C-alpha positions in Angstrom: -21.1 -27.0 -97.3 -20.1 -24.7 -100.1 -23.1 -25.8 -102.1 -25.3 -24.7 -99.2 -23.3 -21.4 -98.8 -23.8 -20.4 -102.4 -27.3 -21.8 -102.8 -30.1 -19.4 -103.7 -32.6 -21.7 -101.9 -30.6 -23.2 -99.0 -31.9 -26.2 -97.3 -31.3 -24.7 -93.8 -32.3 -21.2 -94.6 -28.9 -19.5 -94.6 -26.6 -18.7 -97.5 -25.0 -15.7 -99.3 -28.3 -15.0 -100.8 -30.4 -14.8 -97.6 -30.8 -11.4 -95.8 -30.7 -13.1 -92.4 -27.1 -14.2 -92.9 -26.0 -10.5 -93.3 -28.2 -9.6 -90.4 -26.1 -12.0 -88.2 -22.9 -10.5 -89.6 -24.1 -6.9 -89.0 -24.9 -7.7 -85.3 -21.5 -9.4 -84.8 -19.5 -6.6 -86.5 -21.3 -3.9 -84.5 -20.6 -5.7 -81.2 -17.0 -6.6 -81.9 -16.1 -3.1 -83.1 -17.9 -1.4 -80.3 -16.2 -3.4 -77.7 -12.8 -3.0 -79.5 -13.2 0.8 -79.7 -14.1 0.9 -76.0 -11.1 -1.1 -75.2 -8.9 1.2 -77.2 -10.4 4.4 -75.7 -9.9 3.1 -72.1 -7.1 0.6 -72.4 -4.5 2.7 -74.2 -4.6 5.8 -71.8 -4.5 3.5 -68.8 -1.6 1.6 -70.2 0.3 4.8 -71.0 -0.3 6.2 -67.5 0.8 3.0 -65.9 4.0 2.9 -67.8 4.7 6.6 -67.4 3.8 7.2 -63.8 5.1 4.8 -61.1 2.4 5.8 -58.7 -0.4 4.9 -61.1 1.4 1.6 -61.8 1.7 0.7 -58.1 -2.0 1.2 -57.5 -3.4 -0.3 -60.7 -1.2 -3.2 -61.7 -2.1 -5.5 -58.8 -5.8 -5.0 -59.5 -5.2 -5.6 -63.2 -3.3 -8.8 -62.6 -6.0 -10.0 -60.2 -8.8 -9.5 -62.8 -7.0 -10.5 -65.9 -6.9 -14.3 -65.4 -10.7 -14.4 -65.0 -12.1 -15.9 -68.3 -14.5 -13.7 -70.3 -17.2 -16.4 -70.0 -17.1 -16.0 -66.2 -18.3 -12.4 -66.6 -21.4 -13.5 -68.5 -23.8 -14.2 -65.6 -22.8 -10.9 -63.9 -23.1 -9.0 -67.1 -26.6 -10.4 -67.7 -27.8 -9.6 -64.2 -26.3 -6.1 -64.0 -26.6 -4.7 -67.6 -30.1 -4.2 -69.1 -31.1 -5.5 -72.6 -29.3 -7.9 -74.9 -26.5 -5.9 -76.4 -24.7 -4.5 -73.3 -23.9 -7.9 -71.8 -22.4 -9.3 -75.0 -20.5 -6.1 -75.7 -19.2 -6.0 -72.1 -17.9 -9.6 -72.3 -16.2 -8.8 -75.6 -14.8 -5.6 -74.2 -13.2 -7.4 -71.2 -11.2 -9.7 -73.4 -9.9 -6.9 -75.6 -9.3 -4.5 -72.7 -6.6 -6.4 -70.9 -4.6 -7.2 -74.0 -4.7 -3.5 -74.9 -3.6 -2.3 -71.5 -0.7 -4.8 -71.0 0.8 -4.3 -74.5 0.6 -0.5 -74.1 2.2 -0.8 -70.7 5.0 -2.9 -72.1 5.5 -0.4 -74.9 6.1 2.4 -72.5 8.4 0.3 -70.2 10.7 -0.5 -73.2 11.3 3.1 -74.0 15.0 4.0 -73.4 15.1 6.2 -70.2 17.6 8.5 -71.9 14.8 9.9 -74.0 13.1 11.1 -70.9 16.3 12.6 -69.6 16.8 14.4 -72.9 13.3 15.7 -72.8 13.8 17.1 -69.3 17.0 18.8 -70.4 15.2 20.4 -73.3 12.5 21.8 -70.9 9.6 19.6 -72.2 6.4 19.9 -70.2 4.7 16.7 -69.1 2.2 17.1 -71.9 5.0 17.3 -74.5 6.8 14.3 -72.9 3.6 12.3 -73.3 2.9 13.4 -76.9 6.5 13.4 -78.2 8.2 10.6 -76.2 5.7 8.3 -74.5 3.1 7.8 -77.3 5.6 7.5 -80.3 7.8 5.2 -78.3 5.0 2.9 -77.3 3.1 2.9 -80.6 4.6 -0.3 -82.1 3.6 -2.2 -79.0 0.2 -0.5 -78.9 -0.6 -1.7 -82.4 0.7 -5.2 -81.7 -1.7 -5.2 -78.7 -4.5 -3.9 -80.8 -4.1 -6.8 -83.3 -4.3 -9.2 -80.4 -7.2 -7.4 -78.9 -9.1 -7.5 -82.1 -8.7 -11.3 -82.4 -9.7 -11.7 -78.7 -12.8 -9.5 -79.4 -14.0 -12.0 -82.0 -13.1 -14.9 -79.8 -15.1 -13.6 -76.8 -17.9 -12.3 -78.9 -18.9 -15.7 -80.1 -19.0 -17.1 -76.6 -21.1 -14.2 -75.5 -23.5 -14.5 -78.4 -23.9 -18.2 -77.8 -25.1 -17.6 -74.2 -26.7 -14.1 -74.2 -27.3 -13.2 -77.8 -30.4 -13.4 -80.0 -28.6 -12.5 -83.2 -25.0 -12.7 -84.5 -22.7 -15.3 -85.8 -22.1 -17.0 -82.5 -25.9 -17.3 -82.0 -26.2 -18.6 -85.6 -23.5 -21.3 -84.9 -25.1 -22.4 -81.6 -28.6 -22.5 -83.1 -27.2 -24.6 -86.0 -25.6 -26.9 -83.4 -29.0 -27.4 -81.7 -30.5 -28.3 -85.1 -27.5 -30.4 -86.1 -27.0 -28.3 -89.2 -23.3 -28.9 -89.9 -23.1 -26.9 -93.1 -24.4 -23.8 -91.3 -21.9 -24.3 -88.4 -19.0 -24.5 -90.8 -20.4 -21.5 -92.7 -20.4 -19.4 -89.5 -16.9 -20.5 -88.6 -15.5 -19.5 -92.0 -17.3 -16.2 -91.9 -15.8 -15.5 -88.4 -12.4 -16.4 -89.7 -12.7 -14.1 -92.7 -14.1 -11.2 -90.6 -11.3 -11.6 -88.0 -8.6 -11.6 -90.7 -10.1 -8.5 -92.3 -10.3 -6.7 -89.0 -6.7 -7.5 -88.1 -5.6 -6.4 -91.6 -7.4 -3.1 -91.0 -5.5 -2.6 -87.7 -2.2 -3.4 -89.3 -2.9 -1.0 -92.2 -3.7 1.8 -89.7 -0.6 1.0 -87.8 1.6 1.2 -90.9 0.0 4.6 -91.8 0.6 6.0 -88.3 4.1 4.6 -88.0 5.4 5.5 -91.5 8.4 7.0 -89.8 9.7 3.5 -88.9 10.4 2.8 -92.6 12.5 5.9 -93.1 
């Protein structure tokens, strides 16, 4: 397998020296990071509101719990039928997996904040905006970044399934195409590449979390 991976003239047409290999990586990275960013932009605010406002929690939590157990693969046929093109269905399926992990961990982070902090903020005359910025967000931040690490891993997990079914490029498509052609070295190459990209992505989230939560080490 490693001989094929580092071969300038690979037998199956894919190695570190072939442009198509990096094309598959570029498509997968674009899809995974787009879905992850969408999950962060939507999931974190929703989780914060659910944990902070009981009315929002009562209306949204039952719906969230009803949709959350649906596997990402079950969304694939609906995404293909409703979303035009190749990219949107794959990104949507990847987004679904990351979204629920982001929302639930953010919600848990807010719920674990000591209520005395809210009472102290009220006594000091904090506006709702200041409570959100200075109590809710900092208090939930450790759980948010734990959720983001989980969401990033789930993004890569769901991405491969989506690419195998609906993609025309990407590492998932590369692995599935190699499976159809019984090209075991290419399958293993794709798996190891996914593992490396997933590790680097999670490390990037952890690094960002440490930078934004430097106060925890004081």
